[in-house]
C-alpha positions as CSV (number, residue, x, y, z in Angstrom):
1,M,-54.9,172.6,89.8
2,H,-55.0,175.6,92.0
3,Y,-57.4,178.9,91.6
4,C,-57.8,182.0,92.2
5,F,-60.6,184.3,91.9
6,F,-61.1,187.8,92.1
7,L,-65.2,188.6,92.3
8,D,-66.5,191.9,90.9
9,M,-69.1,193.8,92.6
10,G,-72.2,192.1,90.7
11,I,-71.8,189.1,92.7
12,S,-73.0,188.9,95.8
13,P,-70.3,188.6,98.7
14,A,-72.5,185.1,100.0
15,V,-71.1,183.3,97.1
16,K,-67.3,182.9,99.1
17,S,-68.4,181.3,100.6
18,L,-68.7,178.3,97.7
19,F,-64.9,179.1,96.6
20,E,-63.6,178.6,100.0
21,K,-65.5,175.4,99.9
22,F,-63.8,174.0,97.2
23,G,-61.1,175.3,99.0
24,F,-60.0,177.7,95.8
25,Q,-58.0,181.3,97.4
26,V,-61.4,183.8,96.2
27,V,-61.1,187.6,96.9
28,H,-64.0,189.9,96.4
29,A,-63.8,193.8,95.0
30,Q,-65.7,195.5,97.8
31,D,-63.2,193.2,100.7
32,E,-60.3,195.1,98.9
33,K,-61.7,197.9,98.7
34,M,-61.7,197.8,94.3
35,H,-65.5,198.9,94.7
36,D,-64.6,202.0,92.7
37,S,-61.8,200.8,90.2
38,S,-61.9,200.8,86.7
39,D,-62.5,197.6,84.5
40,E,-58.5,198.2,83.3
41,D,-57.1,198.4,86.5
42,I,-59.0,195.0,87.9
43,V,-57.9,193.3,84.6
44,Q,-54.1,194.5,85.0
45,I,-54.5,193.3,88.9
46,A,-56.3,189.8,87.9
47,R,-53.2,189.6,85.8
48,E,-50.2,190.7,88.1
49,K,-51.9,188.0,90.9
50,G,-53.4,185.0,88.1
51,F,-56.5,185.8,89.3
52,T,-60.0,184.2,87.3
53,I,-62.6,187.2,87.2
54,I,-65.9,186.4,87.6
55,T,-68.6,189.0,86.7
56,T,-71.6,190.4,85.3
57,D,-70.1,193.4,83.2
58,L,-69.5,192.7,79.4
59,D,-66.9,195.2,79.5
60,F,-64.0,192.8,81.4
61,S,-64.5,190.5,78.5
62,K,-64.5,193.0,75.6
63,I,-60.9,194.3,77.1
64,V,-59.2,191.6,76.6
65,V,-60.1,190.5,73.6
66,L,-59.9,193.8,72.2
67,Q,-56.1,193.6,73.5
68,K,-55.9,189.7,72.3
69,L,-54.9,189.5,76.7
70,P,-54.3,185.6,77.1
71,N,-55.6,185.7,80.4
72,P,-57.1,186.6,82.8
73,T,-59.7,184.4,82.5
74,I,-63.2,185.5,83.1
75,I,-66.7,183.5,84.4
76,T,-69.9,185.9,82.8
77,L,-73.1,185.7,84.2
78,R,-75.7,185.9,82.9
79,L,-78.9,185.3,85.0
80,R,-81.5,188.1,85.6
81,N,-81.7,190.3,88.4
82,P,-80.2,187.1,91.1
83,S,-80.6,186.4,94.7
84,A,-77.1,185.6,96.2
85,D,-78.6,181.9,96.4
86,E,-79.5,182.1,92.5
87,Q,-75.1,182.7,91.4
88,T,-74.0,180.1,94.3
89,A,-75.9,177.3,93.1
90,V,-75.4,177.8,89.7
91,L,-71.8,178.8,89.8
92,A,-71.9,175.3,92.1
93,K,-73.0,173.6,89.3
94,F,-71.1,175.0,86.8
95,F,-68.0,174.5,89.3
96,S,-68.6,170.9,89.5
97,S,-68.5,170.0,85.6
98,I,-66.1,170.5,84.7
99,S,-62.3,169.2,84.7
100,P,-59.1,171.2,86.7
101,H,-58.2,172.8,83.0
102,Y,-60.9,174.2,81.7
103,L,-60.7,177.3,82.8
104,E,-56.2,178.3,81.9
105,S,-57.1,181.5,78.9
106,C,-60.2,181.0,78.1
107,L,-64.3,183.2,78.8
108,V,-66.8,181.6,79.9
109,T,-70.7,182.8,79.6
110,I,-73.0,181.2,82.7
111,E,-76.5,180.7,81.9
112,K,-78.7,179.1,84.2
113,E,-78.9,175.6,82.4
114,R,-76.0,175.9,80.3
115,H,-72.2,177.0,79.8
116,R,-70.1,178.3,77.1
117,R,-66.6,178.7,76.7
118,R,-64.7,181.1,74.4
119,S,-60.6,180.5,74.0
120,L,-58.2,183.2,74.2
121,I,-55.5,181.7,72.1
122,Y,-55.0,183.7,69.4
123,E,-53.9,182.4,66.1
124,S,-52.1,184.7,64.3
125,V,-52.9,185.0,60.8
126,D,-51.0,185.5,56.9
127,C,-53.1,188.0,53.9
């Protein structure tokens, strides 16, 4: 499976090298001159380009859930004042433990010792 990642401003640019080692396409908001872009704009661009967003910002998940969007997948790092090395180590551990289809249409929250996944496939309910 081919993954494309967008690293938000809360993710260290040094993390890019991890994704490049895995053979993934990756861009950082800083490199794309998107540091002043709104979260809504970033979600729209990620949808258009097929990016999974990696962030520390909870607003991306809120946007996707409130609009009932099936994509993009959002990976939220929940670490306390992490260094670039800690972000890299936690993400490396996560990516080496998942199957190729694990990141399809979902929200993932990654903490230091665990992660959880929530599907973005919405079921309609008739009342």
